[in-house]
N, C-alpha and C positions, 0 to 999 in steps of 0.2 A: 170457949172459944168454937170448938168445934160443931156445938149445935148451932150458934148465927153463921158459921163459913154454910154450911149444909143448908139451913133457913136459906139465906140470902143465892146460892147457887140451885135449891129450888125455885126460887121464885126468877131465875132465870130462864129457866125451863121449862116450869109451869106455863107461861104466856110464850109467846113468839121471840121476845128480845134475842132468847139465847140463838134458837135456829136461825134469825135472819142476818145475827153479824155471822155465824158460822158460812154460810150459803154465800153472803152478797159478797165476804172478804174470797172463799174460793172460785164462785163466777166471777171475777173483776179479774183475779189472778192470771186464771183458766182463757180465758179469753182474750188476755195479752201474753200470753207464754205460748198458748199452743193454736190461735184460733183468727187472732188480725195479723195483718200481713203487717211489715217493721223489725224494727233492730230490734226486739224484745220478742220474737216470734220466734220459739228454739229450732225450727225445721226451718225457717228463712235463712237464716245467718249464719247455718252451716257449722255450730263449733257444739262442742258436748260442753255444755255449760248451762247454768239457771239464773246467771248474773241480770237477765231481765225480770224473775222474781224478788233478785232482792233488790233490784229496785225499786219496782213498782210498790212491795209490800210494803215498806215506810210510808208511804205517802194515802195510800189505802189504808195502812192503821189510823194516820192520823184524823181522819173522819169517823173511821168506826173505832176505834176508841172511848171516843170522847161520847156516846152512843149508847157505849154498853156502861162505862161510869156516872153518867151524869143523872141517874137515880139512886146513886148510890145511900147518900145523907140528904139529899134536895128534895126525893119523896116523903122522906123520913118528917122533913122536919115542916113539910108542907101538908102533911096529910096529921104533925102532932104528937107520931111514936116516938119523936126521936128522945122525947122529956120520959117516957117511959123505958126505953132502948137502956138508958142512961140512968135510968136506978135498977137496974139488974143484977144479980153478984159478979161482973166481969170487970174488969179494969178498962177505960180509953183503949190504953195502946191497943189493946186485945179485942178491942173494936171494930179498929183502923185492921189491924191486919187481919181480922176474918173477910172484912170486905174485900181488901183489898187481894188476899187470895181468889175471894169468888170469881171477881171480875179477872185475873188473869186466867185462872183455871178454862174459863170460856175462852180467852185468846189464847191458850196454848192447845186447845181442844179443835179450833181453828185451823192452827198452822200444824198439825199433827199431818191432815190428809194430802198435805203437798212435799209430805215425803215420797208420795208417788210418782210425784216430778223428777225426782232423782233416781228414784229404780228406773224408771222410763228412758231418762237420758244415758241411765247406766249400763239398759241392755240395747238402747239404738246407735251406741256410738261404734266407731270404727276403728279399732277394734272393739268388742264388748269392753266396757268398764274406761272407756277412753276419756276421765273425765277428774278433774283436778276434786279428789276427794276430798283432802284434808279442808281447802280453802272452801270447798260446799259445802264439808259440818262448821266449820267457823264462821262460813253468812249466816246458818242457821242458828248457831247460837251466837250469834251477833243480834240478828232478829229477833230471839226470846230476849235477850237484855232491853233490846230497846222497846220490843213491846210492855217491857215491864217497868219499865221509868215511865210510859206514856201512863200506863193502868193508872201508875202512882202522883200522877200527878192529875190524873182523870177524880179518883179517888179527894184529892187535896183542892182540885175545884171547884164539889160536888159538896163539899164542906164547906163555902162558903158563902153561898145562898142556896134559898127554898126553891128557886125554879131553876129546873132541869133545860130549860132553853139556854140561859145565864150559862149554868153552869156548863152545857155544853159547846158552847162558843169561848165561854175560858180556858177549858182544857185545851182546847185545839189552837187557841193563839198560845199560847204556855207551850207548847209539844213542840210548834211548828218555831218559837224561837230557841226552845233546846237542842233541838235535830237542826235546823239548819240559819239558824239565826243569828249564830256567832259568827258563820262564812261572808254573808253578808255583811255582816259591822266588819271582820276584818279587811275585806277588800278593801275601804278607805284608805287613801294613800297617807292620810299623816298619821297612824297608827307606826309605820315606818318597824322596825324589829320588832317590835310585842306584837304583830298583826299575828304570828306563828302562834302566838301563848294565848291569843284571844280565839282562833278557831280551834285550841286543845280546850276551849270547855265547851264544844259541843259534841253532842250524839256521831253526828257524819264522820268525824276524823278518827272518831274510836270503832264505830262501825264498820268503817270503810279499813280500818287499822285491821281488826280482827276477821274479818273478811280474806284474807290474807292467809289462813291457819294456822296463823301462829297466837296463839290462845296470850297473849302478852300478861301479867298481874296490873299493871298501870292502866290496860284496860278493863279488865274485869273489876277493881278498885273504883275506879271511875263511874261505873253503872251502879255498882252497889251504895256508892255516897248520894247517887243522885236520888235513886231510889227511898235509903235512908232518912233523908233531905226532905222530899216530899210527903214519907207516912209520920216524921217527927214532925213535921209545917203541920198536918193534918191533924195531930194527935193535941197541938197546941193551942189547935183552935177551936176543941172539942173542950177542953183544959178550961178558953177562956170564959166560960159560963160560968164559973167562978167567981171570975173576979169584979 
């Protein structure tokens, strides 16, 4: 599995894909947080907070992560190398995990430089350190889990087709639905008392919860369950070739 993981990671960084993903994420978030005037700009709002970053990042990842993951299986199918891969002495589950971890590694690398944003706000605060450290770290953890779900959705979408563009669109649509779609659905009046339960199915509910700085096991279990659901679904899709 490690050999495949390393191969996938090398393929990201032997081309421009990995570098472009990291640069695009950092440029967009950096411009909104530090340059463009508005509510997201830390220097404009006068508060020692990174809320702007944690509002923008899920939307940037909504487009960026599908672009990273769209080739993972779709490209293998298009080139005809998927059959060769599946004959290797490695289980379908390990294939999925290797590709998933490679995609997640690229996304995690793009997140790491944003820790300098936290350091900058920490030092610029008056007094120094005047920032909700617990809430900020909770938001970073929530953003990591959110991106981990997006990657699992991207891997699943890529396994459904041999067309990278179709995989990109599917991944983006499913990610949007899981992130905030349930909030829109729960807003309809006819749900009554069940609206709250429906909203809890979405990532945004648990992302907001963990961003308060309290790591609730229910939120962690939600994130891990959704990741497991899409990884298992990808495994089933690979196994369907035997049916």
